[in-house]
C-alpha positions as CSV (number, residue, x, y, z in Angstrom):
1,X,-17.7,-19.0,-14.3
2,X,-18.8,-18.6,-10.7
3,X,-20.8,-15.4,-10.0
4,X,-18.9,-13.0,-7.7
5,X,-20.5,-12.6,-4.3
6,X,-21.8,-9.1,-3.4
7,X,-19.4,-7.1,-1.3
8,X,-22.3,-6.2,0.9
9,X,-23.2,-9.8,1.7
10,X,-25.1,-9.5,5.0
11,X,-24.8,-11.4,8.2
12,X,-27.4,-14.2,8.7
13,X,-30.2,-13.3,11.1
14,X,-29.4,-16.3,13.4
15,X,-25.6,-16.9,13.3
16,X,-25.4,-19.1,16.3
17,X,-23.4,-18.5,19.4
18,X,-20.3,-19.9,20.9
19,X,-18.9,-21.8,17.8
20,X,-15.3,-23.1,18.1
21,X,-15.3,-22.2,21.8
22,X,-15.6,-18.4,21.1
23,X,-17.5,-16.0,23.3
24,X,-21.0,-15.0,22.2
25,X,-22.5,-11.6,21.6
26,X,-21.2,-10.1,24.9
27,X,-17.7,-10.9,23.9
28,X,-18.2,-9.4,20.5
29,X,-19.5,-6.1,22.0
30,X,-16.4,-5.8,24.1
31,X,-14.2,-6.2,21.0
32,X,-16.2,-3.6,19.1
33,X,-15.7,-1.1,21.9
34,X,-12.0,-1.5,21.5
35,X,-11.3,-3.8,24.5
36,X,-8.7,-6.6,24.1
37,X,-10.0,-9.5,22.1
38,X,-10.3,-12.9,23.8
39,X,-7.6,-15.4,22.9
40,X,-10.1,-17.8,21.3
41,X,-11.8,-15.0,19.4
42,X,-8.4,-13.7,18.2
43,X,-7.4,-17.3,17.1
44,X,-10.6,-17.7,15.2
45,X,-10.1,-14.3,13.4
46,X,-6.6,-15.4,12.4
47,X,-7.9,-18.7,11.1
48,X,-10.6,-17.0,9.1
49,X,-8.2,-14.5,7.5
50,X,-5.7,-17.3,6.6
51,X,-8.5,-19.5,5.2
52,X,-9.9,-16.6,3.2
53,X,-6.6,-16.0,1.6
54,X,-6.3,-19.7,0.7
55,X,-9.8,-20.0,-0.6
56,X,-9.7,-16.8,-2.7
57,X,-6.4,-18.0,-4.2
58,X,-7.9,-21.4,-5.2
59,X,-11.5,-20.4,-6.0
60,X,-11.2,-16.8,-7.1
61,X,-13.1,-13.7,-6.0
62,X,-16.4,-15.6,-6.3
63,X,-15.6,-17.9,-3.3
64,X,-18.4,-18.1,-0.8
65,X,-18.3,-17.0,2.8
66,X,-19.5,-20.5,3.7
67,X,-16.4,-22.1,1.9
68,X,-14.1,-19.8,3.9
69,X,-15.7,-20.7,7.2
70,X,-15.4,-24.4,6.3
71,X,-11.8,-24.0,5.4
72,X,-11.1,-22.3,8.7
73,X,-12.9,-25.0,10.7
74,X,-15.5,-22.7,12.3
75,X,-19.2,-22.0,11.9
76,X,-20.6,-19.4,9.6
77,X,-21.9,-17.6,12.6
78,X,-18.3,-17.2,13.9
79,X,-17.3,-15.8,10.5
80,X,-20.0,-13.2,10.5
81,X,-19.4,-12.1,14.1
82,X,-15.8,-11.1,13.1
83,X,-16.7,-9.9,9.6
84,X,-20.3,-8.7,9.3
85,X,-20.0,-8.4,5.5
86,X,-17.7,-9.7,2.8
87,X,-15.9,-6.4,2.3
88,X,-14.7,-6.4,5.9
89,X,-13.1,-9.8,5.3
90,X,-11.4,-8.6,2.1
91,X,-10.0,-5.6,4.0
92,X,-8.6,-7.9,6.7
93,X,-6.9,-10.2,4.1
94,X,-5.4,-7.2,2.3
95,X,-4.1,-5.6,5.5
96,X,-2.6,-8.9,6.6
97,X,-0.8,-9.2,3.2
98,X,0.6,-5.7,3.6
99,X,1.9,-6.5,7.1
100,X,3.5,-9.7,5.7
101,X,5.2,-7.7,3.0
102,X,6.7,-5.4,5.6
103,X,7.9,-8.3,7.7
104,X,9.4,-9.8,4.5
105,X,11.4,-6.6,4.0
106,X,12.7,-6.7,7.5
107,X,13.6,-10.4,7.3
108,X,15.5,-10.2,4.0
109,X,17.5,-7.2,5.2
110,X,18.4,-9.0,8.4
111,X,19.2,-12.3,6.8
112,X,20.6,-11.7,3.3
113,X,23.3,-9.6,1.6
114,X,22.1,-6.4,0.0
115,X,21.6,-7.7,-3.6
116,X,20.1,-11.1,-2.7
117,X,17.8,-9.2,-0.4
118,X,16.5,-7.1,-3.3
119,X,15.9,-10.3,-5.3
120,X,14.1,-12.0,-2.4
121,X,12.0,-9.0,-1.8
122,X,10.8,-8.9,-5.4
123,X,9.6,-12.5,-4.9
124,X,7.8,-11.4,-1.7
125,X,6.2,-8.5,-3.5
126,X,5.0,-10.7,-6.3
127,X,3.5,-13.0,-3.7
128,X,1.8,-10.1,-2.0
129,X,0.1,-9.0,-5.3
130,X,-1.4,-12.4,-6.0
131,X,-4.4,-11.8,-3.6
132,X,-4.6,-8.2,-4.7
133,X,-5.0,-9.3,-8.4
134,X,-7.8,-11.7,-7.4
135,X,-9.7,-9.2,-5.3
136,X,-9.0,-6.1,-7.3
137,X,-12.7,-5.1,-7.8
138,X,-13.6,-5.5,-4.2
139,X,-10.4,-3.7,-3.0
140,X,-11.4,-0.7,-5.1
141,X,-14.7,-0.6,-3.2
142,X,-12.8,-1.0,0.1
143,X,-10.5,1.9,-0.7
144,X,-13.4,4.1,-1.6
145,X,-15.1,3.2,1.7
146,X,-12.0,3.4,3.8
147,X,-9.4,5.8,2.2
148,X,-7.4,5.8,5.4
149,X,-6.7,2.1,4.9
150,X,-5.4,2.7,1.4
151,X,-3.1,5.5,2.8
152,X,-1.8,3.3,5.6
153,X,-1.1,0.4,3.2
154,X,0.7,2.7,0.7
155,X,2.9,4.0,3.5
156,X,3.8,0.5,4.6
157,X,4.5,-0.6,1.1
158,X,6.7,2.4,0.4
159,X,8.6,1.9,3.7
160,X,9.2,-1.7,2.7
161,X,10.8,-0.8,-0.6
162,X,12.8,2.0,1.0
163,X,14.2,-0.3,3.6
164,X,15.4,-2.8,1.0
165,X,16.5,-0.4,-1.7
166,X,18.2,2.2,0.5
167,X,20.3,-0.5,2.2
168,X,21.4,-1.9,-1.2
169,X,22.2,1.6,-2.4
170,X,24.4,2.3,0.6
171,X,26.2,-1.0,0.0
172,X,26.8,-0.1,-3.7
173,X,24.7,-2.9,-5.0
174,X,22.0,-0.8,-6.5
175,X,22.4,2.3,-8.7
176,X,22.4,5.5,-6.7
177,X,19.9,7.4,-8.8
178,X,16.8,5.4,-7.9
179,X,14.5,5.4,-4.9
180,X,12.2,2.9,-3.3
181,X,9.2,4.9,-4.7
182,X,10.7,4.6,-8.3
183,X,10.8,0.8,-7.9
184,X,7.2,0.6,-6.6
185,X,6.1,2.4,-9.8
186,X,8.0,0.0,-11.9
187,X,7.1,-3.3,-10.3
188,X,3.6,-2.5,-9.1
189,X,1.9,-2.4,-12.5
190,X,3.8,-5.4,-13.7
191,X,2.6,-7.5,-10.8
192,X,-1.0,-6.3,-10.5
193,X,-2.0,-6.1,-14.2
194,X,-4.3,-9.0,-14.8
195,X,-3.5,-8.8,-18.6
196,X,0.2,-9.8,-18.0
197,X,0.8,-13.6,-17.9
198,X,3.0,-15.0,-15.1
199,X,5.9,-15.8,-17.5
200,X,5.9,-12.3,-19.0
201,X,5.7,-10.8,-15.5
202,X,8.8,-12.9,-14.5
203,X,10.7,-11.6,-17.5
204,X,9.8,-8.0,-16.9
205,X,10.8,-8.2,-13.3
206,X,14.1,-9.6,-14.4
207,X,14.6,-6.6,-16.6
208,X,13.8,-4.3,-13.8
209,X,16.4,-6.1,-11.6
210,X,19.0,-5.8,-14.3
211,X,18.3,-2.1,-14.6
212,X,18.7,-1.6,-10.8
213,X,22.2,-3.0,-10.6
214,X,24.9,-0.5,-9.7
215,X,26.7,-1.1,-13.0
216,X,23.6,-0.4,-15.1
217,X,23.8,2.6,-17.4
218,X,22.3,5.7,-15.8
219,X,20.4,7.0,-18.8
220,X,17.7,9.6,-18.2
221,X,15.4,10.6,-21.0
222,X,14.7,14.3,-21.5
């Protein structure tokens, strides 16, 4: 089994300058000061985040930073200019996944009928959790280092579920005694528990969907 890289993997002393057409250290300083990122730098950052997600998915949490840079088609120096250590990259991947989940919620609500939207959103949520399962240990470190990120992400996830579930409730497709927060508590552990096999997770999610239908019995235990 590949050894997991340290979350505090440090930037090389001589990363190189100007890879993939990106600005050198002066351009980086402007970005760190909060000024708009150059178009080429922004493109490289997006390439790196997408590559990291793909490499983590295929190689696991032990994937090297070098493999991610190679997948993105940029030099290692470019990677470390954007993400000085491994944990910075993990945070960026996670935040991108959360934003994609929110976009999925908006899209299914705009394009599908209420109940099919709920089903499609469950698929999107399961997809969102795949990277989280892979990077669980490093994400715990990231949350400890940056609790505001965890709070922002939780708010975004809750808002995504509320958008889909509240619309379905209003249409009479979902039982009226549940909330988006209830559904998060049901499906979150199913999708993120590494001890649950994919087939079992699919069956459990199907049970949750059956229980959400408007015609499901509204039994509440004392």
